[in-house]
N, C-alpha and C positions, 0 to 999 in steps of 0.2 A: 344805565352808559355804555357805551361799547369799548372793545378793546386797546383801540389807537389812544384814545383821550384819555381811558384809565392812565394806561404808561405814560400818557403826556404831564397829566395832573400829578400823578406820584412823581415825577421828577421834578415838575414846580415845587412840590413840599422839599426836595432834598435839597433845592436850590435856596430855599428860606432856611432851613436847620444849619446848610454849612455858612451862610450870611450870620448867624447867631453863634454859630462855634466852627469856626474856619479849620477844615482839614488840612493835612498832608494830602500833595497833589495825587498820589496812587488812591488815596482811601477817597476824595473827592470825585476821582473819575469812575471809581469800583461802584462806590455809591448812588451815582445816577442809574447806572445797569441795574443795581440790585434792588434801588425802591423803585422804578419803573416797572421793573420785575414782580415784585411783589405786589404791585398794585393791580396783577392779572390775578393775584392768586385766587382771591376769593372766589373766583367762580369755577374752581376746579369743581363743585358742586351741581355742575351743567356738562350732560353727555357731547354736547356739542361747541363749547367755549373752546379758547383757542389755547386755554395752559393744558386743560383735558387733552388734547390732541398732540401737547407740543412732544411727548417722548413715547408715542406709541401705546402699548399694552402697557407699559408702567404708568402711565397716568389714567389711563382706561381703567385699571384697576384699583388705582387712588379715587380716583372721582366713584366708584361703586361705593367704596369705604366710606369715605367721607360723606357720600350724600345720606348712606344709612345712618351716620352718626350726628349728622345735623341736620335731618328732617328735611332734606330737600332744596330744591334751590331759593337762594336770596332765604334762607333760615341761620343757619349757627354760624357759618363761615361768613355771613355779611354783618354780625352783631359786635357788638363791644369785647362779648367772652372771646369771641372766635377770632378776634383781631390781637386779642391780649395772650390767645394761650400760643399762637406760631410765634409771638414775640416773645415769648416766656422759653418755648421751647430751644427756640433760636438762643438765647441769653444762656440757657443750662448747657447746650450744647459747645458754646464757644467756650463758656468756662471749664467744662471737662476734657478739652483738650491738653494733651493728644492721645486720648483713649479711643481706639478705632472707631467703637457705635457712634461716638459725638461727631467724627470727620466724617465718617459714613451719614450719617443723618446731615450733616451741613452740606455735604456734595449733593445728595439727592435732592436737596430743597434747592439750592442755589441752579442744579441743572434744568429742574423745572422751570424756575422761575426766567433763567436765560434763555433755554430752547423759546419759551413762549413768547419773549421779548424779542427774538429772532422772527417769529412767526409774526408779529404785528408792524414789522418794519418794512414800508414800502417797496423799497429796492432790494429784496433779497438776494444773497450773493449765488446761491442755489436753487432755483424752484423746487424742482425734484430730487429725491433720496434723502440721504440723511446726514449731508454733510454739515449744514448749519447745526443740526443738533448734534452731531460728534465734537464741535468744535463748542459748542453750550457744554457739554459734558465735561469736556476736555479743562475748559477755563472754570470749572466749579472744582473739578477736582484741583487744580493750582492752586485755588483758594484757600480751599478746606485742608488740604493735606501740607501745604506749605509749612517746615518747621518754623515756629517765632513769629510767623505771622502774625501783627496786631489786627485782630478782628473784633475789638469793642463796637465800632460801630456799627457791626452788622444788624445785630439784633435794634437799634431805633430806626435802621433804615427798612427792618423788614416790618415793624411796627407801624410807620408812617405809611409805607405804601398800601399796606392792607386797610388802616385806618382812611386812608384817602381813596381808597375802592369804594367803602362804605358809603363814605359819604357825598360822593358822586354818583352811586346810584340814589340815595338819598332825594337828589335832586329830582328824580323822573317819578312820573304819576304811581308806578307801583309801589315805591318809596320801600324800607328794608325794616324788619324787628331789630331794630339796634339793640334794643334791651332783652333779648331771647337769651333764656328761656324763662326771663322773670315775666315776659308781655309778650305775646308773638302780633301785636298789635304795629301796624304799621308808621313808621317814625319817615316822615317828609319836610325838606327844605322848602322845595319847590314842586312844581307838576309839570316838570318838562316829558316830552317825548322821546324816548329813548332810543336813540341814533336818529332823532330827529334835525332839520336844518340848525337850530341852535345848537346844537350840540356838534354838529360837523362841520361847523364853518364858523361860529362865534366862539364857543369853547376851547376846539382845537387850536385855532389859530392866535388867541389870548396864551395859550399853554406857550406854545411855541416862542412867541415873543417874551414871554414872562421869564423862561429858564434862564436865559444868559440876563435878562435885564436886572433881575432881582439881586442878584450878587453884585453886578457892576453900577446898578443906577445909587449914585451916592444919597439921595434924598431917601429911599428904602433905606438903605445899609445905617443911615443913622436913625430911621426910625425904631429899627429891629434893635438898634442899641451899639453900632457902632459910629 
């Protein structure tokens, strides 16, 4: 699955979560951005991925490190272990605040996610230069370093976003090694062509409609327990 669809399906997953556990308005809005951005994170194991290009040399170096550890593209970062590791790291950093290392870790993770998200938005405010990336890093700093800010929803948002990415790639022909490193066998739910018309038209527009429909449509709210 390609970047825009990953981000959109991550936002759909957040719509489901807020229907089950309604948050405050600031958390609701920030959660959409974080979950959509986290849904791009697992592709940091690919040198040409949007998330790898999001912060220039910083994310390029991150890509080299992650690729060496995870075994290459669609390996460790696309597994249940990889998604859980990122979620646990986020939760640990949230719990350790206001320790400076924890805030720096959160800032870097959020900056990568938000900058990557800026790269997949069709109508970017600035096509050239580093303005969007700077604004993403600034927003990430505001979240990570703001004293007393409640970030309990951050780890679930990151975990859900990365899992959504993995499951999104599981519907493609290549599949993913979901149970890596216990098994390197590809796990598939369907056999769609990555970037094909089904993904670009059906999945993309279904996600666009589902993002507002899930929390607002009463039959869905009732089915999810409200």
